[in-house]
VOBA-1610 file (N, C-alpha, C; in pm, whole numbers, padded with zeros to 5 digits, always signed):
BEGIN
Unk+00563-11154-04155Unk+00477-11244-04084Unk+00361-11172-04017Unk+00244-11226-04022Unk+00128-11158-03965Unk+00141-11145-03812Unk+00111-11028-03756Unk+00120-11006-03612Unk-00007-11033-03543Unk-00106-11093-03604Unk-00232-11140-03542Unk-00285-11269-03604Unk-00363-11325-03529Unk-00426-11462-03570Unk-00577-11436-03562Unk-00641-11447-03675Unk-00791-11427-03679Unk-00859-11551-03638Unk-00945-11535-03531Unk-01027-11651-03491Unk-01175-11609-03481Unk-01265-11701-03443Unk-01402-11679-03449Unk-01440-11541-03382Unk-01395-11530-03248Unk-01432-11405-03176Unk-01332-11322-03144Unk-01197-11362-03173Unk-01082-11269-03134Unk-00992-11259-03253Unk-00931-11141-03258Unk-00812-11121-03338Unk-00688-11116-03250Unk-00625-11226-03244Unk-00535-11248-03132Unk-00398-11173-03170Unk-00347-11089-03084Unk-00231-11006-03100Unk-00114-11095-03080Unk-00032-11113-03180Unk+00090-11197-03176Unk+00215-11116-03170Unk+00206-10994-03138Unk+00322-10908-03117Unk+00404-10950-02997Unk+00329-11018-02903Unk+00386-11076-02783Unk+00361-11230-02781Unk+00444-11313-02728Unk+00416-11453-02730Unk+00280-11485-02651Unk+00213-11582-02706Unk+00093-11626-02640Unk+00107-11768-02576Unk+00041-11787-02459Unk+00050-11914-02393Unk-00085-11989-02410Unk-00086-12104-02464Unk-00200-12186-02478Unk-00192-12296-02376Unk-00300-12295-02287Unk-00307-12389-02178Unk-00375-12522-02228Unk-00323-12631-02187Unk-00381-12768-02233Unk-00483-12809-02136Unk-00595-12856-02195Unk-00707-12905-02114Unk-00736-13041-02173Unk-00695-13146-02116Unk-00723-13283-02164Unk-00845-13338-02090Unk-00949-13371-02151Unk-01066-13429-02099Unk-01062-13575-02139Unk-00958-13654-02095Unk-00921-13780-02144Unk-00878-13864-02015Unk-00900-13998-02027Unk-00853-14089-01932Unk-00708-14136-01957Unk-00661-14105-02079Unk-00534-14183-02118Unk-00429-14094-02187Unk-00437-13956-02174Unk-00334-13875-02232Unk-00199-13910-02155Unk-00091-13889-02229Unk+00041-13934-02183Unk+00084-13870-02047Unk+00043-13750-02028Unk+00088-13681-01911Unk-00009-13661-01795Unk-00134-13610-01829Unk-00230-13583-01730Unk-00362-13663-01757Unk-00366-13766-01829Unk-00481-13834-01848Unk-00556-13880-01719Unk-00689-13859-01706Unk-00762-13898-01598Unk-00775-13790-01490Unk-00702-13677-01501Unk-00704-13566-01402Unk-00832-13483-01418Unk-00880-13474-01534Unk-00996-13385-01562Unk-01101-13471-01640Unk-01156-13570-01581Unk-01232-13673-01662Unk-01373-13626-01687Unk-01423-13520-01620Unk-01563-13478-01637Unk-01569-13329-01649Unk-01688-13273-01681Unk-01707-13128-01703Unk-01662-13057-01588Unk-01714-13071-01467Unk-01684-12984-01350Unk-01533-12974-01323Unk-01456-13086-01331Unk-01318-13081-01298Unk-01236-13022-01413Unk-01287-13052-01536Unk-01217-12983-01663Unk-01242-12835-01660Unk-01365-12790-01626Unk-01389-12653-01622Unk-01315-12578-01511Unk-01304-12641-01401Unk-01219-12583-01296Unk-01077-12570-01333Unk-01030-12663-01411Unk-00897-12660-01467Unk-00878-12544-01566Unk-00981-12528-01649Unk-00980-12408-01745Unk-00972-12277-01671Unk-01063-12271-01567Unk-01052-12145-01479Unk-00917-12112-01422Unk-00859-12222-01371Unk-00725-12212-01303Unk-00622-12172-01404Unk-00633-12222-01524Unk-00525-12191-01631Unk-00546-12042-01668Unk-00669-11993-01675Unk-00686-11851-01709Unk-00631-11766-01597Unk-00659-11800-01466Unk-00601-11729-01354Unk-00449-11728-01358Unk-00392-11841-01403Unk-00238-11864-01409Unk-00175-11781-01526Unk-00270-11722-01614Unk-00205-11638-01722Unk-00230-11689-01864Unk-00295-11809-01881Unk-00325-11858-02014Unk-00388-11762-02097Unk-00335-11736-02227Unk-00397-11645-02331Unk-00510-11721-02402Unk-00486-11847-02425Unk-00581-11934-02505Unk-00590-12066-02430Unk-00716-12128-02448Unk-00739-12261-02390Unk-00746-12352-02507Unk-00693-12483-02490Unk-00697-12580-02589Unk-00758-12710-02530Unk-00889-12746-02568Unk-00955-12852-02504Unk-00963-12972-02605Unk-00908-13088-02549Unk-00909-13207-02632Unk-00981-13323-02558Unk-01048-13416-02635Unk-01119-13525-02573Unk-01060-13666-02622Unk-00964-13660-02713Unk-00903-13782-02758Unk-00753-13777-02739Unk-00694-13871-02682Unk-00555-13866-02667Unk-00476-13897-02792Unk-00378-13819-02818Unk-00291-13852-02933Unk-00153-13896-02893Unk-00145-13957-02777Unk-00015-14007-02728Unk+00027-14123-02824Unk+00163-14155-02834Unk+00198-14273-02913Unk+00121-14393-02869Unk+00066-14463-02964Unk-00007-14590-02936Unk-00147-14575-02905Unk-00205-14452-02905Unk-00338-14430-02865Unk-00433-14478-02986Unk-00536-14548-02939Unk-00639-14598-03040Unk-00726-14476-03065Unk-00804-14485-03184Unk-00898-14384-03215Unk-01015-14386-03129Unk-01093-14277-03110Unk-01211-14261-03020Unk-01331-14246-03109Unk-01435-14307-03076Unk-01569-14291-03146Unk-01609-14148-03146Unk-01672-14087-03251Unk-01713-13948-03254Unk-01810-13919-03136Unk-01903-13999-03109Unk-02002-13971-03006Unk-01936-13963-02870Unk-01835-14032-02840Unk-01770-14028-02705Unk-01686-13897-02705Unk-01616-13863-02810Unk-01547-13738-02810Unk-01634-13620-02796Unk-01750-13619-02862Unk-01838-13506-02842Unk-01898-13502-02698Unk-01923-13609-02638Unk-01977-13613-02505Unk-01868-13553-02410Unk-01740-13581-02432Unk-01638-13529-02344Unk-01615-13374-02363Unk-01608-13335-02489Unk-01568-13199-02526Unk-01669-13099-02520Unk-01791-13119-02566Unk-01888-13008-02582Unk-01935-12948-02450Unk-01956-13023-02341Unk-02006-12961-02219Unk-01888-12867-02161Unk-01767-12909-02175Unk-01657-12821-02129Unk-01640-12697-02217Unk-01652-12717-02340Unk-01638-12611-02432Unk-01748-12504-02409Unk-01864-12547-02381Unk-01980-12457-02368Unk-01949-12361-02251Unk-01894-12408-02141Unk-01865-12317-02034Unk-01733-12241-02044Unk-01638-12314-02119Unk-01509-12243-02130Unk-01522-12120-02219Unk-01619-12122-02307Unk-01636-12007-02395Unk-01689-11870-02316Unk-01725-11898-02181Unk-01755-11771-02109Unk-01644-11722-02034Unk-01522-11765-02041Unk-01410-11732-01954Unk-01330-11615-02016Unk-01363-11559-02124Unk-01293-11442-02172Unk-01169-11446-02251Unk-01136-11576-02289Unk-01016-11598-02371Unk-01057-11686-02497Unk-00972-11674-02596Unk-01007-11767-02712Unk-01001-11915-02674Unk-01087-11996-02727Unk-01088-12138-02696Unk-01078-12214-02818Unk-00974-12307-02818Unk-00946-12407-02926Unk-00993-12541-02895Unk-01029-12620-02998Unk-01064-12753-02986Unk-00968-12844-03058Unk-00905-12928-02989Unk-00803-13022-03035Unk-00873-13150-03090Unk-00898-13150-03220Unk-00969-13261-03296Unk-00930-13278-03439Unk-00944-13392-03491Unk-00924-13412-03634Unk-01050-13458-03700Unk-01153-13474-03622Unk-01283-13525-03676Unk-01372-13415-03728Unk-01416-13423-03853Unk-01506-13311-03919Unk-01630-13294-03831Unk-01684-13404-03785Unk-01813-13391-03706Unk-01798-13321-03579Unk-01684-13337-03512Unk-01656-13271-03389Unk-01620-13124-03421Unk-01547-13102-03517Unk-01521-12959-03558Unk-01652-12883-03581Unk-01741-12950-03658Unk-01863-12879-03685Unk-01944-12846-03564Unk-01951-12938-03465Unk-02033-12920-03348Unk-01958-12807-03265Unk-01837-12812-03253Unk-01756-12718-03172Unk-01769-12584-03231Unk-01760-12568-03364Unk-01766-12439-03427Unk-01909-12383-03418Unk-02009-12473-03425Unk-02150-12433-03406Unk-02176-12366-03271Unk-02100-12417-03172Unk-02107-12366-03033Unk-02034-12237-03011Unk-01944-12209-03106Unk-01874-12079-03098Unk-01734-12092-03078Unk-01666-12225-03082Unk-01520-12235-03072Unk-01443-12137-03165Unk-01324-12091-03105Unk-01256-11986-03184Unk-01151-12055-03280Unk-01108-12180-03249Unk-00990-12231-03320Unk-01011-12382-03321Unk-00969-12441-03444Unk-00955-12583-03461Unk-00808-12613-03465Unk-00763-12705-03371Unk-00627-12740-03369Unk-00615-12890-03415Unk-00559-12919-03524Unk-00585-13051-03595Unk-00447-13113-03611Unk-00427-13230-03546Unk-00289-13299-03563Unk-00281-13361-03705Unk-00401-13374-03770Unk-00396-13434-03905Unk-00397-13323-04017Unk-00390-13205-03973Unk-00384-13087-04073Unk-00500-13085-04167Unk-00628-13122-04117Unk-00746-13119-04191Unk-00748-13212-04314Unk-00696-13329-04296Unk-00686-13428-04396Unk-00814-13535-04387Unk-00900-13516-04294Unk-01002-13622-04281Unk-01110-13585-04388Unk-01141-13685-04466Unk-01245-13666-04575Unk-01379-13672-04519Unk-01482-13644-04600Unk-01624-13647-04546Unk-01661-13794-04532Unk-01741-13817-04428Unk-01786-13951-04387Unk-01930-13956-04421Unk-01970-14069-04482Unk-02122-14091-04513Unk-02187-13965-04576Unk-02107-13902-04673Unk-02169-13794-04741Unk-02163-13665-04663Unk-02097-13663-04551Unk-02081-13540-04469Unk-01966-13455-04522Unk-01947-13337-04463Unk-01839-13246-04502Unk-01703-13298-04459Unk-01601-13268-04542Unk-01459-13298-04499Unk-01426-13194-04397Unk-01311-13220-04328Unk-01244-13132-04230Unk-01220-12992-04298Unk-01174-12993-04413Unk-01137-12863-04489Unk-01262-12788-04510Unk-01380-12856-04555Unk-01498-12791-04593Unk-01555-12735-04457Unk-01558-12800-04340Unk-01609-12747-04222Unk-01539-12616-04190Unk-01408-12614-04190Unk-01338-12500-04149Unk-01361-12382-04252Unk-01361-12417-04377Unk-01381-12314-04481Unk-01527-12250-04462Unk-01622-12331-04425Unk-01761-12275-04405Unk-01782-12186-04294Unk-01687-12191-04189Unk-01697-12102-04078Unk-01589-11989-04097Unk-01650-11874-04142Unk-01564-11775-04216Unk-01449-11713-04133Unk-01457-11723-04003Unk-01347-11655-03917Unk-01278-11748-03834Unk-01309-11875-03822Unk-01239-11948-03724Unk-01098-11970-03754Unk-01000-11973-03647Unk-00867-11988-03662Unk-00846-12143-03679Unk-00723-12180-03743Unk-00687-12306-03765Unk-00542-12335-03734Unk-00501-12431-03672Unk-00362-12478-03665Unk-00349-12608-03741Unk-00255-12609-03832Unk-00214-12719-03920Unk-00094-12780-03854Unk-00089-12903-03834Unk+00019-12976-03766Unk+00071-13087-03865Unk+00204-13105-03853Unk+00269-13209-03926Unk+00264-13336-03842Unk+00223-13450-03882Unk+00232-13574-03820Unk+00271-13676-03921Unk+00379-13770-03885Unk+00427-13866-03964Unk+00367-13991-03917Unk+00275-14053-04003Unk+00208-14175-03963Unk+00074-14132-03885Unk+00040-14212-03783Unk-00077-14193-03701Unk-00041-14224-03562Unk-00123-14165-03469Unk-00085-14186-03319Unk-00059-14338-03286Unk-00137-14427-03330Unk-00129-14561-03291Unk+00001-14623-03323Unk+00070-14581-03438Unk+00196-14648-03490Unk+00305-14546-03509Unk+00285-14418-03490Unk+00378-14312-03531Unk+00532-14336-03477Unk+00537-14384-03346Unk+00679-14396-03300Unk+00736-14531-03330Unk+00656-14624-03384Unk+00714-14755-03423Unk+00782-14740-03550Unk+00740-14643-03647Unk+00803-14616-03772Unk+00819-14470-03783Unk+00914-14410-03712Unk+00930-14266-03725Unk+00986-14216-03864Unk+01016-14097-03880Unk+01061-14038-04004Unk+01196-14091-04038Unk+01266-14159-03951Unk+01398-14210-03974Unk+01404-14301-04094Unk+01285-14352-04135Unk+01266-14448-04246Unk+01298-14372-04371Unk+01277-14242-04375Unk+01293-14160-04497Unk+01436-14112-04510Unk+01497-14142-04624Unk+01638-14093-04647Unk+01656-13945-04629Unk+01551-13868-04659Unk+01569-13724-04651Unk+01537-13665-04506Unk+01503-13755-04414Unk+01450-13708-04283Unk+01560-13695-04179Unk+01685-13659-04217Unk+01778-13639-04108Unk+01829-13494-04126Unk+01867-13451-04004Unk+01922-13304-03994Unk+01833-13205-04051Unk+01883-13116-04142Unk+01796-13012-04200Unk+01692-13069-04294Unk+01719-13198-04339Unk+01616-13262-04433Unk+01475-13278-04367Unk+01482-13293-04234Unk+01342-13309-04165Unk+01269-13174-04182Unk+01336-13071-04167Unk+01267-12944-04176Unk+01216-12918-04306Unk+01291-12947-04412Unk+01242-12936-04554Unk+01114-13025-04574Unk+01119-13141-04519Unk+01007-13234-04546Unk+00872-13175-04474Unk+00897-13134-04345Unk+00781-13088-04268Unk+00727-12960-04340Unk+00817-12875-04373Unk+00770-12749-04439Unk+00693-12773-04564Unk+00750-12864-04650Unk+00674-12899-04769Unk+00532-12943-04743Unk+00519-13027-04634Unk+00381-13082-04610Unk+00286-12966-04559Unk+00346-12881-04475Unk+00261-12762-04426Unk+00220-12673-04538Unk+00311-12643-04633Unk+00281-12566-04741Unk+00168-12626-04833Unk+00184-12747-04853Unk+00079-12821-04935Unk-00064-12815-04865Unk-00063-12840-04734Unk-00197-12833-04663Unk-00246-12690-04664Unk-00166-12588-04652Unk-00204-12452-04656Unk-00257-12413-04788Unk-00200-12459-04887Unk-00252-12437-05035Unk-00397-12492-05037Unk-00422-12605-04983Unk-00557-12674-04993Unk-00660-12583-04921Unk-00619-12521-04804Unk-00718-12435-04740Unk-00740-12306-04815Unk-00639-12254-04857Unk-00646-12115-04930Unk-00732-12141-05056Unk-00718-12260-05125Unk-00801-12289-05239Unk-00953-12296-05202Unk-00977-12316-05079Unk-01122-12326-05036Unk-01175-12186-04981Unk-01080-12092-04991Unk-01128-11951-04945Unk-01086-11921-04809Unk-01002-12001-04738Unk-00965-11970-04603Unk-00850-11856-04609Unk-00877-11752-04531Unk-00782-11641-04545Unk-00647-11672-04467Unk-00539-11630-04516Unk-00408-11655-04465Unk-00401-11617-04319Unk-00475-11518-04274Unk-00463-11467-04136Unk-00523-11560-04029Unk-00598-11656-04078Unk-00660-11760-03997Unk-00572-11878-03970Unk-00452-11896-04033Unk-00383-12017-04031Unk-00245-11996-03947Unk-00221-12102-03860Unk-00103-12113-03805Unk-00036-12253-03828Unk+00098-12269-03815Unk+00173-12391-03838Unk+00222-12453-03701Unk+00218-12585-03698Unk+00285-12653-03586Unk+00361-12771-03640Unk+00490-12774-03623Unk+00580-12879-03679Unk+00563-13025-03617Unk+00475-13028-03513Unk+00445-13164-03468Unk+00565-13230-03383Unk+00614-13167-03279Unk+00715-13221-03209Unk+00667-13355-03142Unk+00744-13462-03168Unk+00700-13591-03108Unk+00608-13672-03190Unk+00559-13628-03303Unk+00448-13698-03379Unk+00530-13762-03495Unk+00576-13888-03471Unk+00637-13960-03573Unk+00779-13914-03598Unk+00861-13862-03499Unk+00993-13820-03525Unk+01085-13858-03420Unk+01214-13877-03448Unk+01311-13914-03353Unk+01346-13800-03262Unk+01414-13831-03155Unk+01463-13726-03062Unk+01544-13631-03138Unk+01638-13676-03224Unk+01730-13589-03305Unk+01646-13501-03397Unk+01545-13564-03457Unk+01464-13475-03555Unk+01392-13368-03480Unk+01337-13397-03359Unk+01259-13297-03289Unk+01348-13178-03251Unk+01478-13205-03215Unk+01567-13092-03178Unk+01619-13030-03290Unk+01628-13102-03406Unk+01666-13037-03535Unk+01558-12935-03580Unk+01428-12966-03557Unk+01318-12883-03587Unk+01333-12756-03505Unk+01365-12768-03375Unk+01378-12654-03285Unk+01492-12567-03335Unk+01608-12634-03368Unk+01738-12557-03414Unk+01704-12476-03540Unk+01615-12526-03630Unk+01585-12466-03755Unk+01453-12388-03762Unk+01394-12383-03647Unk+01247-12334-03647Unk+01239-12196-03700Unk+01330-12109-03675Unk+01324-11968-03723Unk+01323-11967-03885Unk+01367-12066-03946Unk+01360-12066-04098Unk+01217-12074-04148Unk+01131-12125-04064Unk+00989-12128-04098Unk+00918-11993-04104Unk+00981-11894-04045Unk+00918-11763-04031Unk+00894-11698-04170Unk+00986-11734-04259Unk+00986-11679-04400Unk+00854-11712-04466Unk+00788-11814-04422Unk+00662-11859-04478Unk+00548-11755-04459Unk+00566-11677-04355Unk+00457-11571-04320Unk+00348-11621-04232Unk+00369-11754-04187Unk+00261-11817-04102Unk+00319-11820-03954Unk+00237-11781-03860Unk+00286-11788-03718Unk+00300-11936-03673Unk+00391-11954-03581Unk+00418-12094-03537Unk+00369-12120-03408Unk+00292-12220-03393Unk+00232-12273-03261Unk+00307-12405-03236Unk+00366-12416-03121Unk+00452-12541-03090Unk+00427-12592-02957Unk+00439-12727-02947Unk+00417-12794-02812Unk+00526-12886-02785Unk+00607-12840-02674Unk+00715-12929-02622Unk+00673-12981-02483Unk+00574-12942-02436Unk+00541-12967-02289Unk+00548-13110-02254Unk+00645-13152-02176Unk+00645-13282-02107Unk+00672-13396-02215Unk+00717-13355-02329Unk+00727-13460-02442Unk+00859-13557-02406Unk+00841-13678-02471Unk+00930-13778-02447Unk+01083-13746-02485Unk+01094-13652-02576Unk+01226-13607-02620Unk+01295-13538-02499Unk+01218-13464-02424Unk+01274-13398-02305Unk+01321-13501-02200Unk+01246-13608-02186Unk+01279-13710-02098Unk+01406-13788-02155Unk+01413-13798-02290Unk+01537-13869-02342Unk+01664-13797-02314Unk+01661-13672-02307Unk+01791-13598-02294Unk+01815-13563-02140Unk+01711-13572-02065Unk+01736-13538-01912Unk+01719-13668-01831Unk+01665-13772-01868Unk+01636-13896-01795Unk+01527-13872-01692Unk+01445-13771-01707Unk+01339-13749-01614Unk+01209-13804-01660Unk+01124-13858-01560Unk+00995-13913-01599Unk+00903-13803-01631Unk+00790-13838-01695Unk+00698-13740-01736Unk+00649-13640-01641Unk+00627-13681-01526Unk+00584-13595-01413Unk+00691-13507-01354Unk+00813-13525-01402Unk+00929-13434-01348Unk+00979-13343-01462Unk+00906-13326-01571Unk+00955-13248-01676Unk+00926-13108-01676Unk+00876-13043-01569Unk+00844-12911-01562Unk+00947-12819-01617Unk+01065-12830-01546Unk+01172-12729-01591Unk+01224-12756-01732Unk+01249-12873-01778Unk+01282-12886-01925Unk+01169-12836-02017Unk+01040-12850-01974Unk+00933-12800-02061Unk+00928-12652-02080Unk+00951-12591-01952Unk+00965-12439-01959Unk+01079-12390-02038Unk+01201-12453-02027Unk+01311-12415-02096Unk+01282-12439-02248Unk+01225-12551-02285Unk+01198-12574-02426Unk+01099-12467-02484Unk+00997-12432-02396Unk+00903-12328-02447Unk+00980-12188-02476Unk+01061-12154-02381Unk+01140-12030-02400Unk+01230-12039-02520Unk+01295-12153-02541Unk+01381-12164-02665Unk+01296-12155-02795Unk+01180-12209-02781Unk+01093-12203-02908Unk+01048-12065-02928Unk+01024-11986-02833Unk+00987-11838-02841Unk+01104-11762-02895Unk+01226-11795-02837Unk+01352-11725-02896Unk+01364-11758-03041Unk+01328-11883-03087Unk+01336-11918-03226Unk+01222-11871-03311Unk+01136-11783-03248Unk+01026-11721-03332Unk+00881-11782-03315Unk+00862-11872-03232Unk+00725-11923-03207Unk+00640-11818-03150Unk+00519-11805-03198Unk+00427-11707-03157Unk+00327-11760-03038Unk+00308-11891-03044Unk+00221-11949-02943Unk+00291-12079-02894Unk+00301-12088-02759Unk+00352-12214-02714Unk+00230-12289-02623Unk+00216-12420-02656Unk+00116-12502-02602Unk+00179-12582-02475Unk+00119-12549-02357Unk+00192-12604-02238Unk+00084-12653-02138Unk+00137-12738-02053Unk+00054-12787-01934Unk+00068-12691-01816Unk+00197-12646-01795Unk+00238-12579-01681Unk+00234-12419-01715Unk+00113-12364-01715Unk+00096-12227-01755Unk+00162-12130-01657Unk+00133-12141-01534Unk+00188-12034-01435Unk+00332-12035-01444Unk+00410-12142-01456Unk+00549-12144-01454Unk+00606-12096-01587Unk+00533-12121-01702Unk+00583-12071-01823Unk+00560-11924-01831Unk+00444-11865-01782Unk+00426-11734-01783Unk+00529-11663-01700Unk+00573-11702-01583Unk+00676-11643-01502Unk+00806-11645-01571Unk+00848-11756-01640Unk+00968-11763-01715Unk+00965-11657-01839Unk+00848-11648-01900Unk+00832-11557-02012Unk+00856-11417-01965Unk+00800-11387-01844Unk+00813-11243-01781Unk+00955-11206-01762Unk+01038-11292-01718Unk+01185-11271-01700Unk+01244-11248-01834Unk+01218-11326-01935Unk+01267-11316-02073Unk+01224-11191-02131Unk+01102-11147-02105Unk+01058-11016-02166Unk+01126-10899-02098Unk+01150-10922-01965Unk+01218-10809-01897Unk+01354-10784-01954Unk+01425-10893-01990Unk+01557-10883-02033Unk+01553-10821-02171Unk+01455-10865-02258Unk+01437-10814-02390Unk+01401-10665-02389Unk+01322-10621-02295Unk+01286-10479-02281Unk+01400-10397-02252Unk+01488-10448-02151Unk+01614-10374-02103Unk+01717-10364-02221Unk+01723-10472-02302Unk+01815-10463-02410Unk+01767-10368-02509Unk+01642-10347-02531Unk+01587-10255-02624Unk+01612-10110-02579Unk+01598-10098-02438Unk+01608-09968-02375Unk+01761-09932-02391Unk+01854-10022-02375Unk+01992-09994-02389Unk+02024-09935-02534Unk+01976-10000-02631Unk+01985-09974-02763Unk+01935-09827-02794Unk+01820-09801-02744Unk+01755-09673-02763Unk+01841-09556-02699Unk+01891-09587-02576Unk+01978-09491-02515Unk+02100-09464-02587Unk+02153-09566-02645Unk+02283-09543-02718Unk+02262-09468-02834Unk+02137-09479-02900Unk+02114-09413-03020Unk+02095-09258-02985
//
């Protein structure tokens, strides 16, 4: 597997886990909607996440929570671009969480490093415009994260993958992997270099609680693909299902899930609680370093 992720301005070193801090410029995200509704508050949040240790920022202007309606392009641009413009000065790679080709184009024209797309670049061209794949392919170095989603945000939890006979146990992993492989082939066919691509299995996006944890259990099997894994468990409803905790009380389960994902080979974890995740990762890394030292001394 590649030990770096090529993006517009940065060749991100993946030899150590990377923390991606979530910046939702939305009124209706499932966890923190309305907390950063304008450019000044969102930028202040970006700055705080960087101080807390975020390696990457991920800015999104449209909620993808279950049941969320789509947002007009013009409104998403008005939310995202002012924050992106300033976030690009903070000295870390900046990702834009969008599935719309027009938003991708505008973000990449400003200098965004990464496109993080829950639809895995499936949006076709609109009114003669470029498709999502075309936009990414035309920006020669931008990074891209391809995510698996069953259905769409508005209805995905009403008809999760349970409807598929193959979507239980290890079967869900095979189905998700097949989809990601197919979308990757579509990008490579358009000239996108492998070093620019990461995979996200889409925890919570049209999947049952059991399927989400099955994906975590089998996550390491995806490493044979050669593509780094970016994963987001932060405050997800599956954590609430197994703990009984409300969304605002899921800090500890979120940190635990992030560490488990890293232990299972994830290169990037997408989180709300950056400071706490960084601290937990430091403890995990100290243990790993000591274990390696003991091995070296034994040899």
